[in-house]
Wavefront OBJ file of the C-alpha trace (Angstrom):
o trace
v 0.165 0.021 0.074
v 1.584 3.318 -1.163
v 2.577 5.707 1.624
v 0.723 9.000 1.947
v 2.707 11.660 0.817
v 3.714 14.649 3.570
v 2.490 17.863 2.659
v 5.326 19.485 2.989
v 7.536 17.142 0.601
v 9.597 19.628 -0.386
v 10.920 20.828 3.282
v 14.284 18.870 3.275
v 15.333 20.474 0.185
v 18.791 22.637 0.832
v 18.832 21.300 4.035
v 22.087 20.263 5.870
v 20.676 17.015 7.438
v 17.559 15.600 9.199
v 16.559 13.780 12.646
v 16.652 10.372 12.427
v 13.969 9.968 15.393
v 11.314 12.715 14.201
v 12.431 13.518 10.596
v 12.909 17.278 11.259
v 15.311 19.017 8.884
v 18.118 20.662 9.933
v 18.827 24.007 8.019
v 22.658 23.695 9.578
v 24.893 21.405 11.054
v 23.806 20.678 14.757
v 24.644 18.010 17.531
v 20.888 17.772 18.608
v 17.664 18.068 16.711
v 16.084 21.381 17.464
v 12.595 20.137 17.124
v 12.758 16.808 19.586
v 16.248 17.338 20.947
v 17.609 13.759 20.113
v 21.253 13.327 19.275
v 20.454 10.982 16.420
v 20.963 13.458 13.639
v 22.710 12.868 10.192
v 24.455 15.666 8.544
v 26.221 15.298 4.985
v 26.719 16.947 1.829
v 24.461 15.175 -1.021
v 22.879 13.454 1.567
v 19.096 14.021 0.224
v 20.868 12.891 -3.418
v 21.717 9.489 -2.502
v 19.401 6.685 -3.091
v 21.395 3.216 -2.668
v 20.742 1.820 1.000
v 22.293 -1.175 2.601
v 20.067 -2.418 5.619
v 21.780 -4.873 7.903
v 20.425 -6.312 10.989
v 22.134 -5.654 14.346
v 23.441 -9.282 15.868
v 20.379 -10.653 14.257
v 20.180 -14.248 15.526
v 21.075 -13.048 19.088
v 18.819 -9.886 18.808
v 15.822 -12.083 18.034
v 16.532 -14.343 20.796
v 16.834 -11.409 23.318
v 13.766 -10.151 21.944
v 11.907 -13.270 23.076
v 13.477 -13.660 26.364
v 13.909 -10.352 27.865
v 15.869 -11.719 30.850
v 18.672 -12.131 28.338
v 18.893 -8.177 27.561
v 21.568 -7.506 29.738
v 23.415 -10.463 29.282
v 25.959 -11.984 27.044
v 24.373 -14.387 24.411
v 26.097 -16.566 21.802
v 23.905 -18.260 19.498
v 25.552 -21.203 18.090
v 26.222 -25.016 18.161
v 27.620 -27.340 20.823
v 31.188 -26.999 21.797
v 32.261 -28.670 18.594
v 30.467 -26.028 16.432
v 30.968 -22.326 15.808
v 29.400 -19.270 16.616
v 26.407 -18.200 14.392
v 25.854 -14.950 16.027
v 27.364 -13.047 19.168
v 25.411 -10.183 20.866
v 27.226 -6.878 21.252
v 27.848 -7.535 24.880
v 29.666 -10.888 24.083
v 31.575 -8.937 21.069
v 33.257 -6.817 23.638
v 35.032 -10.068 25.228
v 36.309 -10.815 21.527
v 33.554 -13.293 20.450
v 32.655 -13.122 16.700
v 30.756 -14.877 14.315
v 32.435 -18.138 12.649
v 34.564 -18.554 15.762
v 34.945 -21.977 17.533
v 32.717 -22.410 20.369
v 35.408 -23.671 22.509
v 37.529 -20.342 21.896
v 34.404 -18.430 22.270
v 33.562 -19.976 25.696
v 36.748 -19.375 26.978
v 36.758 -15.790 25.988
v 33.385 -15.302 27.547
v 32.731 -18.487 29.988
v 29.304 -16.758 31.540
v 27.897 -16.259 27.848
v 24.291 -17.757 27.344
v 24.579 -20.175 24.742
v 21.631 -20.872 22.513
v 21.160 -23.101 19.732
v 20.127 -21.380 16.490
v 16.531 -21.665 15.600
v 16.680 -21.105 11.536
v 13.136 -21.504 10.964
v 12.132 -18.810 13.166
v 15.052 -16.189 11.780
v 13.568 -17.054 8.105
v 10.316 -15.826 9.482
v 11.413 -12.654 10.555
v 13.617 -12.358 7.669
v 10.430 -12.433 5.768
v 8.677 -9.750 7.889
v 11.542 -7.484 7.501
v 11.677 -7.994 3.988
v 8.075 -7.054 3.709
v 8.628 -3.874 5.289
v 11.259 -3.090 3.014
v 9.384 -3.869 0.213
v 6.644 -1.286 1.433
v 8.875 1.513 0.492
v 10.520 0.371 -3.094
v 10.004 -2.745 -4.972
v 13.740 -2.768 -5.756
v 14.636 -4.813 -2.671
v 17.753 -7.280 -2.776
v 18.033 -9.741 0.084
v 21.699 -10.388 0.234
v 21.284 -12.722 3.083
v 18.932 -13.674 5.774
v 19.601 -10.482 7.632
v 20.840 -7.835 5.242
v 19.170 -6.018 2.162
v 20.081 -3.612 -0.542
v 17.503 -1.084 -1.609
v 17.414 1.134 -4.610
v 15.253 4.096 -3.492
v 15.639 6.118 -6.852
v 12.282 8.233 -7.886
v 10.310 7.270 -4.534
v 10.672 10.716 -3.090
v 7.286 11.750 -4.967
v 5.542 8.777 -4.218
v 6.550 8.873 -0.191
v 7.023 12.425 0.045
v 10.413 12.261 1.430
v 14.066 11.681 0.118
v 15.421 8.156 0.188
v 17.691 9.057 3.203
v 14.424 9.733 5.403
v 12.406 6.991 4.343
v 15.600 4.614 5.388
v 15.197 6.114 8.921
v 11.646 5.798 8.898
v 11.950 1.982 7.768
v 14.438 1.461 10.789
v 11.937 2.882 13.204
v 9.336 0.688 11.745
v 11.517 -2.408 11.964
v 12.595 -1.414 15.663
v 8.746 -0.951 16.175
v 6.901 -4.051 14.578
v 9.743 -6.659 14.471
v 11.627 -5.475 18.007
v 15.063 -5.396 16.615
v 17.431 -2.736 15.579
v 19.129 -2.254 12.145
v 22.109 -0.132 10.736
v 21.860 1.640 7.672
v 24.514 2.485 4.971
v 23.486 5.067 2.345
v 25.724 5.845 -0.660
v 25.488 5.896 -4.235
v 26.202 1.933 -5.209
v 26.150 -1.283 -3.595
v 29.602 -1.454 -2.682
v 30.019 1.572 -0.507
v 26.386 1.378 0.894
v 27.636 -1.904 2.423
v 30.813 -0.325 3.589
v 28.736 2.478 5.176
v 26.404 0.049 7.342
v 29.443 -1.161 9.004
v 30.990 2.113 10.000
v 28.416 2.771 13.175
v 26.878 -0.461 14.685
v 24.426 -0.861 16.497
v 21.565 1.414 15.295
v 23.802 3.058 13.111
v 23.054 5.410 10.089
v 26.087 6.292 8.061
v 26.676 7.775 4.537
v 29.506 7.663 1.957
v 28.988 10.451 -0.521
v 30.332 10.999 -4.072
v 32.411 13.645 -2.799
v 33.888 12.172 0.217
v 34.350 8.453 -1.084
v 38.000 8.776 -2.472
v 39.129 10.065 1.087
v 37.333 7.456 2.686
v 38.861 4.831 0.728
v 42.139 5.884 1.066
v 42.425 5.636 4.803
v 41.316 1.815 4.562
v 43.814 -1.008 4.884
v 42.857 -3.315 1.956
v 41.697 -5.955 3.964
v 39.094 -3.453 5.178
v 37.572 -3.374 1.525
v 34.216 -5.541 1.368
v 34.975 -8.287 -0.680
v 38.478 -8.492 0.108
v 39.505 -11.982 1.746
v 42.686 -13.011 3.553
v 43.618 -14.694 0.376
v 43.656 -11.601 -1.711
v 45.073 -9.337 0.790
v 48.058 -11.554 1.056
v 48.680 -11.777 -2.948
v 48.602 -7.950 -2.540
v 50.984 -7.505 0.383
v 53.160 -9.950 -1.675
v 53.300 -6.913 -4.118
v 54.005 -4.419 -1.120
v 50.068 -3.159 -1.225
v 48.717 -3.093 2.170
v 46.564 -0.115 1.935
v 43.873 1.225 -0.335
v 46.193 4.160 -1.028
v 48.728 2.216 -2.226
v 46.433 0.323 -4.525
v 44.967 3.379 -6.031
v 48.121 4.228 -7.007
v 48.727 1.146 -9.402
v 46.836 1.375 -12.937
v 44.017 -1.189 -14.102
v 46.406 -2.508 -16.642
v 48.964 -3.505 -14.098
v 46.340 -4.910 -12.140
v 44.934 -7.270 -14.810
v 48.272 -8.474 -15.854
v 49.377 -9.153 -12.251
v 45.927 -10.408 -10.791
v 43.580 -11.298 -13.776
v 40.063 -10.575 -13.391
v 40.763 -10.188 -9.423
v 42.806 -7.626 -10.404
v 39.876 -5.851 -12.335
v 37.798 -6.194 -9.418
v 40.033 -4.925 -6.600
v 40.960 -2.082 -9.053
v 37.036 -0.962 -8.984
v 36.831 -1.761 -5.203
v 39.710 0.911 -4.743
v 38.129 3.429 -6.542
v 34.654 2.842 -5.417
v 33.372 1.351 -8.641
v 30.329 -0.793 -8.524
v 28.066 -0.786 -11.413
v 25.688 -3.644 -9.989
v 22.140 -2.936 -9.939
v 19.811 -3.646 -7.274
v 18.397 -7.001 -8.032
v 14.876 -7.661 -6.485
v 14.873 -11.457 -7.652
v 17.863 -13.121 -6.380
v 17.732 -16.715 -7.871
v 18.186 -19.253 -5.064
v 21.005 -21.577 -5.972
v 20.618 -24.322 -3.324
v 18.893 -25.493 -0.050
v 21.011 -27.185 2.339
v 21.508 -28.217 6.137
v 24.423 -29.410 8.163
v 25.448 -30.385 11.585
v 28.594 -30.634 13.741
v 28.635 -33.261 16.007
v 29.469 -33.012 19.808
v 32.067 -35.855 19.281
v 33.469 -37.240 15.897
v 31.279 -40.090 14.712
v 32.441 -42.889 12.497
v 29.592 -45.423 13.078
v 27.668 -45.624 9.600
v 24.374 -46.323 10.977
v 24.871 -42.654 13.269
v 25.827 -40.823 10.206
v 22.479 -42.140 8.140
v 20.296 -41.012 11.111
v 21.840 -37.593 11.126
v 21.450 -37.582 7.566
v 17.921 -38.440 7.652
v 17.229 -35.412 10.069
v 19.078 -33.021 7.760
v 16.805 -34.313 4.723
v 13.819 -33.568 6.734
v 15.328 -30.000 7.342
v 16.156 -29.464 3.620
v 12.581 -30.835 2.800
v 11.108 -28.020 5.010
v 12.931 -25.389 3.628
v 12.158 -26.503 0.337
v 8.557 -26.845 0.739
v 8.273 -23.267 2.255
v 9.788 -22.068 -0.808
v 8.119 -24.469 -3.263
v 11.115 -25.744 -4.860
v 12.745 -28.843 -5.593
v 16.304 -29.842 -6.962
v 17.573 -32.192 -9.409
v 21.170 -32.539 -7.653
v 21.588 -33.871 -4.473
v 24.932 -33.178 -2.715
v 26.610 -34.845 0.328
v 29.050 -32.969 2.450
v 31.765 -34.937 5.054
v 33.992 -32.940 7.210
v 36.401 -35.401 8.746
v 38.316 -35.400 12.266
v 41.481 -33.860 10.484
v 39.285 -30.961 9.373
v 39.425 -32.313 5.812
v 35.980 -31.576 3.830
v 34.809 -33.572 1.130
v 31.653 -33.503 -1.142
v 30.039 -35.298 -3.786
v 26.949 -34.876 -5.692
v 24.375 -36.906 -7.870
v 22.056 -35.597 -10.783
v 18.800 -37.557 -10.480
v 16.237 -38.052 -13.084
v 13.494 -35.758 -11.486
v 13.835 -32.926 -9.088
v 13.136 -34.102 -5.564
v 12.430 -32.113 -2.320
v 10.706 -34.677 -0.098
v 12.882 -36.392 2.679
v 11.832 -39.709 1.122
v 13.088 -38.884 -1.996
v 16.576 -36.900 -1.092
v 17.708 -39.427 1.361
v 17.920 -42.569 -0.895
v 20.528 -40.551 -2.904
v 22.294 -38.802 -0.170
v 22.584 -42.326 1.406
v 24.169 -43.867 -1.569
v 26.704 -40.788 -1.744
v 27.506 -41.243 2.301
v 28.595 -44.974 1.190
v 30.721 -43.581 -1.660
v 32.334 -41.056 0.518
v 32.697 -42.295 3.873
v 35.947 -44.378 4.561
v 35.087 -45.588 7.857
v 36.833 -42.880 9.565
v 35.481 -40.450 12.168
v 33.471 -37.402 10.965
v 32.975 -34.392 12.865
v 30.328 -32.803 10.291
v 27.847 -33.959 7.810
v 25.774 -31.941 5.643
v 23.252 -32.680 2.468
v 21.572 -30.033 0.190
v 19.792 -29.851 -3.508
v 20.576 -27.740 -6.157
v 19.464 -27.107 -9.746
v 16.191 -25.813 -8.234
v 13.163 -25.519 -10.124
v 9.625 -24.652 -8.868
v 7.714 -27.675 -7.506
v 4.389 -27.607 -5.664
v 4.008 -30.293 -2.724
v 0.895 -31.484 -4.967
v 3.454 -32.413 -7.857
v 5.973 -33.946 -5.531
v 3.200 -36.517 -4.393
v 2.197 -37.567 -7.652
v 3.792 -40.675 -9.501
v 3.256 -43.579 -11.807
v 4.775 -45.579 -9.035
v 1.959 -45.961 -6.543
v 4.180 -47.175 -3.805
v 6.504 -44.270 -4.143
v 3.462 -41.845 -4.359
v 2.003 -43.333 -0.668
v 5.292 -42.748 0.754
v 5.538 -39.119 -0.574
v 2.022 -38.608 0.538
v 2.649 -39.982 3.992
v 6.066 -37.699 4.253
v 3.787 -34.741 3.444
v 1.223 -35.714 6.050
v 3.717 -36.410 8.712
v 5.363 -32.966 8.078
v 1.886 -31.336 8.585
v 1.697 -33.221 11.912
v 4.983 -31.942 13.077
v 4.124 -28.230 11.890
v 1.241 -28.559 14.360
v 2.315 -30.759 17.165
v 6.233 -30.503 17.460
v 9.205 -31.641 15.689
v 8.882 -35.219 17.454
v 5.027 -36.052 16.573
v 5.728 -38.247 13.982
v 8.717 -39.931 11.830
v 9.460 -42.839 9.603
v 12.366 -45.367 9.184
v 15.579 -43.681 10.735
v 14.245 -41.125 12.361
v 12.567 -43.648 15.202
v 15.478 -44.164 17.356
v 14.922 -46.473 20.399
v 15.503 -45.017 23.947
v 18.693 -46.007 25.325
v 18.605 -48.372 28.184
v 19.727 -47.485 31.607
l 1 2 3 4 5 6 7 8 9 10 11 12 13 14 15 16 17 18 19 20 21 22 23 24 25 26 27 28 29 30 31 32 33 34 35 36 37 38 39 40 41 42 43 44 45 46 47 48 49 50 51 52 53 54 55 56 57 58 59 60 61 62 63 64 65 66 67 68 69 70 71 72 73 74 75 76 77 78 79 80 81 82 83 84 85 86 87 88 89 90 91 92 93 94 95 96 97 98 99 100 101 102 103 104 105 106 107 108 109 110 111 112 113 114 115 116 117 118 119 120 121 122 123 124 125 126 127 128 129 130 131 132 133 134 135 136 137 138 139 140 141 142 143 144 145 146 147 148 149 150 151 152 153 154 155 156 157 158 159 160 161 162 163 164 165 166 167 168 169 170 171 172 173 174 175 176 177 178 179 180 181 182 183 184 185 186 187 188 189 190 191 192 193 194 195 196 197 198 199 200 201 202 203 204 205 206 207 208 209 210 211 212 213 214 215 216 217 218 219 220 221 222 223 224 225 226 227 228 229 230 231 232 233 234 235 236 237 238 239 240 241 242 243 244 245 246 247 248 249 250 251 252 253 254 255 256 257 258 259 260 261 262 263 264 265 266 267 268 269 270 271 272 273 274 275 276 277 278 279 280 281 282 283 284 285 286 287 288 289 290 291 292 293 294 295 296 297 298 299 300 301 302 303 304 305 306 307 308 309 310 311 312 313 314 315 316 317 318 319 320 321 322 323 324 325 326 327 328 329 330 331 332 333 334 335 336 337 338 339 340 341 342 343 344 345 346 347 348 349 350 351 352 353 354 355 356 357 358 359 360 361 362 363 364 365 366 367 368 369 370 371 372 373 374 375 376 377 378 379 380 381 382 383 384 385 386 387 388 389 390 391 392 393 394 395 396 397 398 399 400 401 402 403 404 405 406 407 408 409 410 411 412 413 414 415 416 417 418 419 420 421 422 423 424 425 426 427 428 429 430 431 432 433 434 435 436
C-alpha cells in the first residue's frame, strides 16, 4: 500500500541534514535535533541525493533471541552449536569479550565463559527475515535480500511517492522494523551497493552512515586493503606480496597492471579501490541451493549414526524446500573428517526432488561412496539445480508405492508443524531409547 505523501514534501530541500527520530530537517549542522532534542541526527553533503541503501540487522540471531527472552537483555548471548560447533551470532555484549561470528565455540566460551549459549532456530530467523523484507518492500520494489539479515534497496524515484527523500525513508524503515519486529538495524547510504555496504558497517548497532560521491575517495584512501568488503585473507596476502597493504597504495596502481598481475581479480580490486560498482539492485535473487548441516559433539565413525543424522538433515532440507516451493535435481553430500578435511560429492537425479523420502536414498548412496569408515565431525546435505515444485506435484508418481510414501511424508510434515518436531517420524528417525 502506497505511503501517504507529506504535505511539506520539499521541506528537506537545501537542508544540511535531518533527525532520525522525528524526521525534522536541519537547516545547519547541529549535534542535537532542535525539534525533539535527539542526538541521532544525520548531516552530510549530498545526503538527499543518495538513493542506494544497505540495511543490516544488528546481531540478528542474538537480537531475536533477546527479544523473545527479555531476561537475556543485559547478558552476553552466543547463538551457535555445541562445543564442537561455531558461533553463528554474538550479541554486542559478547563481542566486547572478543567473541565473533564463525569463531569455534570452544574459543568463544574461553573468552566469555558466562555467556548464555542458544541453539540456532533457523526457521524462526527466516520468518523474521521475511517480515523485515515485507517492510522494506513497502518503500520500494527494488529490494535485494543479500542474506537472511541484510538487504540492498534502490530508492531512486520514490521521493514523490513517499513525500520524503531516500535518506528520510531509510530512517523511517529502521524505526518501523524496531517497532514491529523488535530489533534494530544499521543503515548505510551511498550511490552504489559496495559503498552502501561499507557505510552500514561504520556505526553499529542502530547506526546510520553515509558515503557521498565527494567523500568516497578520502574514505577509501584511509583503509587497509583487508577492510574493503569483498577482499578476503587470500587476496590481502597476494596484495601484500606486491607491497600493497593500504587502499591508498592500491589506488596508485593502474588498471592494466592490476589485470596483468591478478587477472579478473585485479580488475575487481581496482574497482573496489576506486569505489566503482555498477551492479544494480536485483529484487529477484535466484536461490542456488537448499542445504542443512550438523557438527557433532564428538566425532562419529559409525555408518548407522551418520545415516540417522543424515535423515534428520534431509527433513530440514525438505521443510525449507516446501516453504520455498522448490525442488532440486542435484543432491550433494558433505563430510568433514576429524582432521578438518572436507569432502563433497553429488549426484544428478532424473526428476527434481524435495521430500526427505526422495532426497535421503540418493544422499545415503553418496555417503556409502564418500565415507571411508573414519571419524567425522560434520555432515551436510543439500539440493541444487532448483525448479519450482508444489507439494501436490511432489506427491504424484506413476509408481503408486512411491506416491504413498510421498503422501505419508507430506502428512507427517503437516503433523510436525502442528504438534512439534517429534510428533511423527519414519524409518531412521525412529530411535529406540537407550537402556539405563
